[in-house]
C-alpha positions, 0 to 999 in steps of 0.5 A: 457509511454506506451499507453493503451486504456481502454475495455468497461468493468468496474467493479463499484464494484471493480473499476478495468478495462481491459487495452490493449497496443501495447507497452511492458510491461516493459514500463508500469508506474503506479502512486500511490498517496495516501492522507488522507482524514479527515471527520468530524463526525457529529451527521447527518453523524454519523449514516452512519458509526455506524455499526449494533449492534449485541447481544453479540458483542462489537462496536468499540470505534471511537477513534480507527479511529482518527489519531495520532498526532505528538508531535505538535499535528498535522500529518506531511504532509509526513504522509498525502500524499505519491505517487510513480511511479512504474514500472511492477514487481518493488519491494518496500518493506513494512516495514514487510518485511524490519523487516523480511529481516533484520534477516538473520535467517529468509531468506529461498530462494535465493530470501530472501537473495537478498532482504536482500541484497537490504534492506541493501542497502536501509538502507545505502543510507537512508531507504525506501522513501515509508511509506504506498505504497508497492508491490508484484512481481510475484516471492514473496512467498505471491503471490497467485500461481493462 
């Protein structure tokens, strides 16, 4: 595991920090843990979440924010939490990318064809393990050139 030291620069707006390390970047690993936190909306905290009404604008129905239950009426623990350890420039495909690269006609570049092969191998080995966590790498066409 790479040893890193955080600089005193910390942005409270974006939650970002700058880390310096003497280890090679290939040793960098990030553990990402997503967990759904549910909060009951009561009359006392409802006003904090209610958007300001603007003339001519429709408000969003609160039902939009409710989780979709399974057939048993509850979300599975698998849907509630997801954790993955990601290496530097490691590719984790999103569901959109899986659907896109499954279609050979959508592949335009050698990288697209490489991703298609990786996705086909993933499907043969049981599919994606990640559901909501995905990555873009420097070579992806979605990456900002700057």
